[in-house]
C-alpha positions, 0 to 999 in steps of 0.5 A: 313925944319929944321931937328934937332937931339934931345936927348930922354928927350928934345924930350919928352918935345917937344912932351908933350908940356912942351918945346914950345921953342927950342934953337939951336946954329947958325943962324936961318934955313929957313922953317915953320916946324921943324922936330925932330929926336930921335932914330927912333922917328920923331916929326914935329912941326910948327915954330911960331917965331924965335929969335936970339942972345947970349945964355943969350939973348934968354934964360931969366928969363921969359922963361927958364922953357919953354926951359928946363922944369927941370931947377929950376933956370935960371943958370940951363937952361944956364948950360944945354945948355952950356953942349950941346954946349961946347965951342960955344959962338956965335949966338943962335936961339930960335925956338918957336914951336907948334904941327902941326894941323891935 
């Protein structure tokens, strides 16, 4: 079960459904449920699909707003993620997530 620390804004995007794709550095982690932590808040989401590649391969014109909802253009989303992962230029994983069914 992947465990991800998440800043407040992306946590809210995930929780509200505005962000159904979460991009993280590194190879995909094993598990079918992702756990997101933001301060004392916990959110569990089902992983529907994983995609790996360079940042520009997983963040594209057809999906950048699903990754960074506040981005106006593709370059905004790329810059946002590069700011989180300064100097990292290896493989990234896009986790396609959905709320857990209750």
